[in-house]
C-alpha positions as CSV (number, residue, x, y, z in Angstrom):
1,M,0.0,-0.1,0.1
2,G,0.9,3.6,-0.6
3,E,-0.3,7.0,-0.1
4,L,-1.8,9.0,-2.9
5,T,-2.9,12.7,-2.9
6,K,-5.5,14.3,-4.9
7,T,-7.0,17.8,-5.5
8,L,-10.9,17.6,-5.5
9,E,-12.8,20.0,-7.4
10,L,-16.1,21.7,-6.1
11,K,-18.3,24.1,-7.7
12,L,-20.2,26.2,-5.0
13,V,-23.8,26.3,-6.4
14,D,-25.8,29.8,-6.6
15,P,-24.6,31.4,-3.3
16,N,-27.5,34.0,-2.6
17,L,-26.4,37.6,-2.2
18,H,-25.7,37.5,1.5
19,K,-23.3,34.7,1.1
20,R,-21.8,36.0,-1.8
21,Q,-21.0,39.2,-0.1
22,K,-19.7,37.0,3.0
23,L,-17.3,35.0,0.4
24,R,-16.0,38.3,-0.9
25,E,-15.5,39.6,2.4
26,T,-13.3,36.7,3.3
27,R,-11.3,36.9,0.3
28,D,-10.8,40.7,0.6
29,A,-9.6,40.3,4.1
30,Y,-7.5,37.3,3.4
31,Q,-5.8,39.3,0.5
32,R,-5.2,42.4,2.8
33,A,-3.6,40.3,5.2
34,L,-1.5,38.6,2.6
35,Q,-0.2,41.7,1.3
36,A,0.5,43.1,4.5
37,A,2.2,40.3,5.8
38,F,4.3,39.9,2.5
39,D,5.1,43.7,2.6
40,T,6.5,43.4,6.1
41,G,8.7,40.6,5.0
42,C,7.4,37.9,7.4
43,D,9.8,35.0,7.0
44,T,8.8,33.2,9.9
45,Q,5.0,32.0,11.3
46,S,5.3,34.1,14.5
47,A,6.0,37.3,12.6
48,T,3.1,36.3,10.2
49,N,1.0,35.7,13.2
50,D,1.7,39.3,14.6
51,V,0.5,41.1,11.2
52,V,-2.5,38.8,10.3
53,V,-3.9,38.6,14.0
54,E,-5.7,41.8,13.5
55,Y,-7.8,40.7,10.2
56,D,-11.4,39.6,10.4
57,L,-10.5,36.0,9.1
58,S,-11.3,32.5,10.6
59,G,-8.4,31.0,12.5
60,Y,-8.1,28.3,9.7
61,A,-7.2,30.9,7.2
62,K,-4.9,33.0,9.7
63,N,-3.2,29.3,10.3
64,A,-2.9,28.8,6.6
65,L,-1.3,32.5,5.9
66,K,1.0,31.6,8.6
67,K,2.4,28.5,6.7
68,Y,2.3,30.3,3.3
69,V,3.5,33.7,3.8
70,P,7.4,32.6,5.2
71,Q,7.4,30.4,1.7
72,L,6.6,33.3,-0.3
73,C,9.3,35.8,1.6
74,G,11.7,33.1,1.0
75,N,11.5,33.4,-2.9
76,S,11.7,36.1,-5.6
77,Y,8.6,37.6,-5.5
78,D,8.0,41.3,-5.5
79,A,4.8,43.4,-4.5
80,N,3.6,43.5,-8.0
81,E,3.4,39.6,-8.0
82,I,1.1,39.6,-5.1
83,H,-1.3,41.5,-7.3
84,D,-2.8,38.2,-8.5
85,D,-6.0,36.8,-7.1
86,H,-4.4,34.3,-4.6
87,P,-7.0,31.9,-3.4
88,V,-8.2,31.9,0.2
89,R,-6.3,29.0,1.8
90,F,-7.8,26.9,5.0
91,T,-5.8,24.6,6.8
92,N,-7.3,21.0,6.8
93,E,-9.5,21.5,9.8
94,G,-11.4,24.4,8.4
95,L,-13.3,22.9,5.6
96,Q,-16.4,20.4,6.3
97,L,-18.4,18.4,3.7
98,D,-21.7,16.9,4.2
99,H,-23.2,14.5,2.1
100,Q,-27.0,14.2,1.0
101,P,-27.4,11.8,-1.6
102,Q,-31.2,12.0,-1.8
103,N,-30.8,15.7,-3.0
104,A,-30.4,16.8,-6.3
105,I,-27.2,18.4,-5.3
106,E,-25.5,16.0,-3.2
107,W,-22.6,18.0,-1.5
108,Y,-22.7,20.9,0.6
109,A,-19.7,22.7,2.1
110,K,-19.2,24.5,5.2
111,V,-16.9,27.5,4.5
112,P,-15.2,29.4,7.1
113,H,-16.1,33.0,7.2
114,H,-14.4,34.6,10.6
115,E,-14.4,33.2,14.1
116,D,-17.6,31.2,15.0
117,Y,-19.4,32.1,11.7
118,H,-19.6,29.5,8.7
119,L,-21.5,29.6,5.6
120,W,-23.3,26.1,4.3
121,I,-23.2,26.3,0.5
122,P,-24.3,23.6,-2.1
123,A,-21.5,22.2,-4.2
124,R,-21.3,20.4,-7.3
125,A,-18.3,18.0,-7.4
126,N,-16.1,16.9,-10.3
127,P,-17.9,13.3,-11.2
128,D,-14.7,11.8,-11.6
129,Q,-13.7,12.6,-8.0
130,R,-16.8,10.8,-6.7
131,D,-15.2,8.2,-5.0
132,W,-12.6,10.2,-3.4
133,L,-15.2,12.6,-1.9
134,E,-17.2,9.4,-0.7
135,A,-13.8,8.2,1.0
136,L,-13.5,11.5,2.7
137,N,-17.0,11.5,3.9
138,A,-16.3,8.0,5.5
139,G,-13.0,9.0,7.1
140,D,-11.1,6.8,4.7
141,A,-9.3,9.6,3.4
142,E,-7.7,12.5,5.1
143,M,-8.6,16.1,4.4
144,G,-5.6,18.6,3.6
145,E,-5.5,22.0,2.9
146,S,-8.6,23.7,0.9
147,R,-8.7,26.8,-1.1
148,L,-11.4,29.1,-2.0
149,F,-11.4,31.3,-5.3
150,E,-13.6,33.0,-7.8
151,R,-13.4,32.8,-11.6
152,D,-15.8,34.8,-13.9
153,G,-18.4,35.1,-11.0
154,T,-18.4,31.7,-10.0
155,W,-16.9,30.4,-6.7
156,Y,-14.9,27.3,-6.6
157,L,-13.4,25.0,-3.6
158,H,-10.3,23.0,-4.4
159,V,-9.8,20.4,-1.5
160,T,-6.7,18.1,-1.1
161,A,-7.3,14.5,0.0
162,T,-4.8,12.1,0.9
163,R,-5.8,8.0,1.0
164,D,-4.1,4.9,0.8
165,V,-3.9,3.1,-2.3
166,E,-2.5,-0.2,-3.8
167,D,1.0,0.3,-5.1
168,K,1.0,0.6,-9.1
169,S,4.0,0.2,-10.8
170,E,5.7,3.7,-11.9
171,A,7.7,4.7,-14.7
172,S,11.5,4.1,-14.0
173,A,13.5,7.2,-14.4
174,D,14.5,6.0,-18.0
175,E,10.9,5.7,-19.0
176,R,10.0,9.2,-18.1
177,T,9.9,12.1,-20.5
178,P,11.6,15.2,-19.4
179,I,9.8,18.3,-20.7
180,G,12.2,21.3,-20.5
181,V,10.1,24.7,-19.6
182,D,11.8,28.1,-20.4
183,I,9.9,31.0,-19.0
184,G,11.0,34.2,-21.1
185,E,10.1,37.6,-22.3
186,A,10.2,37.0,-26.0
187,S,8.2,34.1,-25.7
188,L,6.2,33.8,-22.6
189,V,6.8,30.2,-22.4
190,T,8.8,27.6,-24.5
191,V,8.6,23.9,-23.9
192,C,10.3,21.2,-25.7
193,H,11.2,17.5,-25.0
194,R,12.6,14.4,-27.0
195,D,10.9,11.9,-29.0
196,G,11.3,8.1,-28.6
197,S,14.5,8.1,-30.6
198,G,16.1,10.7,-28.4
199,S,15.6,13.7,-31.0
200,P,14.1,17.1,-29.8
201,V,10.8,17.8,-31.0
202,R,9.7,21.1,-32.4
203,P,9.4,23.3,-29.5
204,R,6.1,24.8,-28.4
205,L,6.5,28.7,-28.1
206,W,3.8,30.9,-26.3
207,A,5.6,34.1,-28.2
208,D,2.2,35.9,-29.2
209,D,1.3,35.8,-25.5
210,G,4.7,37.3,-25.0
211,K,3.9,40.0,-27.2
212,S,0.6,40.7,-25.5
213,V,2.1,40.8,-22.0
214,R,4.8,43.1,-23.2
215,R,2.1,45.5,-24.7
216,L,-0.1,45.6,-21.6
217,R,2.8,46.2,-19.2
218,K,4.1,49.1,-21.5
219,T,0.6,50.4,-21.4
220,Y,0.4,50.2,-17.4
221,F,3.6,52.0,-17.0
222,T,2.9,54.8,-19.4
223,A,-0.6,55.3,-18.4
224,T,-0.4,55.0,-14.7
225,R,2.6,57.5,-14.8
226,R,1.0,60.0,-16.9
227,L,-2.3,59.7,-14.4
228,Q,-0.2,59.8,-11.5
229,K,1.5,63.0,-12.5
230,R,-2.1,64.4,-13.1
231,G,-2.8,63.6,-9.5
232,S,-5.5,61.1,-10.7
233,E,-4.2,58.1,-8.3
234,R,-7.5,56.6,-7.8
235,I,-8.0,56.4,-11.6
236,A,-4.6,55.1,-11.9
237,D,-5.1,52.1,-9.5
238,S,-8.3,51.3,-11.1
239,F,-6.8,51.4,-14.7
240,G,-3.8,49.4,-13.3
241,D,-5.9,47.0,-11.7
242,A,-7.8,46.3,-15.0
243,L,-4.7,45.8,-16.9
244,W,-3.2,43.4,-14.5
245,N,-6.4,41.4,-14.5
246,Q,-5.8,40.9,-18.0
247,I,-2.2,40.0,-17.5
248,D,-3.3,37.5,-15.1
249,D,-5.9,35.9,-17.5
250,V,-2.9,35.4,-20.2
251,F,-0.8,33.7,-17.5
252,H,-3.6,31.5,-16.4
253,R,-4.6,30.3,-19.7
254,V,-1.1,29.8,-20.8
255,T,0.2,27.9,-17.7
256,S,-2.9,25.6,-18.4
257,E,-1.9,25.1,-21.6
258,V,1.7,24.2,-20.6
259,V,0.4,21.4,-18.5
260,D,-2.1,20.1,-21.3
261,Y,1.2,19.9,-23.3
262,A,2.8,17.6,-20.8
263,E,-0.4,15.3,-20.6
264,S,-0.2,14.7,-24.1
265,V,3.4,13.0,-23.7
266,D,4.0,9.6,-22.0
267,N,5.0,9.6,-18.4
268,P,5.8,13.2,-18.5
269,V,8.0,15.3,-15.9
270,L,8.1,19.1,-16.3
271,V,11.7,20.4,-15.6
272,L,11.8,24.0,-14.8
273,E,14.5,26.5,-13.9
274,D,15.9,27.4,-10.5
275,L,14.4,30.9,-10.0
276,R,16.1,31.7,-6.7
277,Y,18.0,34.8,-6.7
278,I,17.0,35.4,-10.6
279,R,16.5,39.4,-9.6
280,E,19.7,39.8,-7.8
281,N,21.3,38.6,-10.6
282,M,19.9,41.0,-13.4
283,D,21.7,43.7,-14.4
284,Y,21.0,44.9,-18.0
285,G,20.6,48.6,-17.4
286,E,17.6,50.8,-16.0
287,Y,15.2,50.2,-18.7
288,M,15.6,46.2,-19.0
289,N,15.8,45.9,-15.6
290,R,12.5,47.6,-14.9
291,R,11.1,45.4,-17.6
292,L,12.8,42.0,-16.3
293,H,12.2,42.7,-12.4
294,G,8.3,42.9,-12.5
295,W,7.9,40.4,-15.4
296,G,6.1,37.7,-13.4
297,F,8.9,34.8,-13.5
298,A,8.1,33.4,-10.2
299,K,4.2,33.9,-10.8
300,L,4.4,31.7,-14.0
301,H,6.9,29.2,-12.2
302,A,4.2,28.9,-9.1
303,Q,1.1,28.4,-11.6
304,I,2.9,25.8,-13.5
305,R,4.0,23.9,-10.4
306,Y,0.6,23.9,-8.7
307,K,-1.4,23.1,-11.9
308,A,1.0,20.2,-12.5
309,A,0.6,19.0,-9.2
310,E,-3.4,19.0,-9.2
311,K,-2.9,16.7,-12.4
312,G,-0.3,14.4,-10.7
């Protein structure tokens, strides 16, 4: 026997206006606490706790932040990269699931809002993961961290679960197919692997997406600088948010496509660069440094990693 961990996908079904407001309050408070702890440079759980304790969040979200923020502060993120809509994380005790098989919507999730206040919301599960959810409900699987996030007006929960499974023969190192992943500026991402005879295949490039992100970033820097000079700080912030949301949409789509590419290859292993200290080693002049220091290497790296992990 061995252990297997999987990320289970739940879609929250039509929360009413009150519950949507509470979900947004939880998300907004979490992101403020995350930003504050990151800006403070909290690289220990104790330091993070001193910052997040003041925010109106459940203890499950605060405890998740205490684990997460020191990981961020130990890597090469910058303030702009926290701009992304990070999901709200809860520790393994936070989320509860209830199964009502007699109902049209069988699953209900209890989402922590803040201390002593929770939201019960019906949830649709990925049908391919039904046996995993039933194992969780029966106590035959162990719940791990859960993440709450909104996409295009719909709320989702991703829940990690671990259970014992029969050992299956895995591909040996010689049978695996390494896929090299290069994150860059001209091509946002480039991937390549070798075919069965050992020859490199034609690389897959996301060059047009690199152009799109460069254009959006140039617009961001130029327009917000002009607005700030005119004293239009509020408009500059709003305009900047809209542009960063467009960039984030590109990042999410491209990183999903990278993982889809990997799934098309037998026994794939994604191989990414070691990005530690990448910013400290950049010195290409003021103009290029500004472009590259805010490019989003770590964000793309992190998205590929967690999406690949969710696919196994």
